[in-house]
C-alpha positions in Angstrom: 0.0 0.0 0.0 1.4 3.4 -0.9 1.7 6.2 1.6 -1.3 8.5 1.8 -2.2 11.6 3.8 -3.7 10.8 7.2 -7.4 10.6 7.6 -9.5 11.7 10.6 -12.7 9.9 11.6 -14.8 9.5 14.7 -15.9 6.6 16.7 -19.6 6.0 16.1 -22.3 4.3 18.1 -21.4 0.9 19.4 -17.7 1.6 18.9 -17.8 1.5 15.0 -15.0 3.3 13.3 -15.6 4.2 9.6 -12.6 3.6 7.3 -12.5 6.0 4.4 -13.3 4.5 1.0 -9.8 5.2 -0.4 -8.1 3.3 2.4 -10.6 0.4 2.1 -9.9 0.2 -1.6 -6.1 0.2 -1.1 -6.3 -2.5 1.6 -8.9 -4.6 -0.1 -11.2 -4.2 2.9 -14.7 -5.2 1.9 -17.9 -5.3 3.9 -17.9 -8.4 6.2 -14.2 -9.1 5.8 -12.6 -9.8 9.1 -9.8 -7.6 10.3 -7.4 -7.8 13.3 -6.8 -4.9 15.6 -3.3 -5.0 17.1 -2.5 -2.6 19.9 1.0 -1.0 19.7 1.7 1.5 22.4 -1.0 4.2 22.1 -1.8 3.2 18.5 -3.9 0.5 16.9 -2.9 -1.3 13.7 -5.7 -2.6 11.5 -4.7 -5.7 9.6 -6.9 -7.4 7.0 -7.7 -11.0 7.9 -7.2 -13.1 11.1 -3.7 -14.1 12.1 -3.1 -17.9 11.7 -2.3 -18.3 15.4 -5.5 -16.8 16.5 -7.5 -19.0 14.2 -5.6 -22.1 15.4 -6.4 -21.2 19.0 -10.1 -20.8 18.1 -10.2 -24.2 16.4 -8.5 -25.8 19.4 -11.0 -24.3 21.8 -13.9 -25.5 19.7 -12.5 -29.0 19.4 -11.9 -29.2 23.2 -15.4 -28.0 23.8 -17.0 -30.4 21.3 -15.0 -33.4 22.6 -15.5 -32.6 26.3 -11.8 -33.1 26.9 -9.7 -31.0 29.3 -6.4 -29.4 28.2 -4.6 -31.8 30.4 -6.2 -34.8 28.7 -5.4 -33.4 25.3 -1.8 -32.8 26.1 -1.5 -36.4 27.5 -3.1 -37.7 24.3 -0.7 -35.8 22.2 2.3 -37.1 24.2 1.1 -40.7 23.8 0.6 -40.2 20.0 4.1 -38.6 19.6 5.6 -41.6 21.5 3.7 -44.0 19.3 4.9 -42.3 16.1 8.5 -42.1 17.4 8.5 -45.8 18.2 6.9 -46.7 14.8 9.5 -44.6 12.9 12.6 -45.4 14.9 11.7 -48.6 16.7 13.5 -49.8 19.8 17.2 -50.2 19.9 18.4 -53.3 21.7 21.4 -52.9 23.8 
C-alpha cells in the first residue's frame, strides 16, 4: 500500500470506526471481511484477515469444547501419540 495523507474519523455508536473509501480500496477491505486490531503502544494497527495463530487457538478451543476433553487430557493424548509415532518410525534399539 502506498503512503497517503492521514485521515481523521470519529468513533460511532457501538464503537464502530468508519474507514475512508480510499483506504478500504487500497487495503482490499470489503464489507464483512474480518480484520485484526493490534494494539501497539498508544496506536492501533488494523490488519486485514485473522492471524493464523488466533485461528488455530479458536479451532483448538472449539475441538476441546465439542469433545468434552480438558487441556490436560489433550496434552497427555498428544504425548502418547508422539511416543507411538516415534516408536513406529525409529523402533526400539536393543542394547
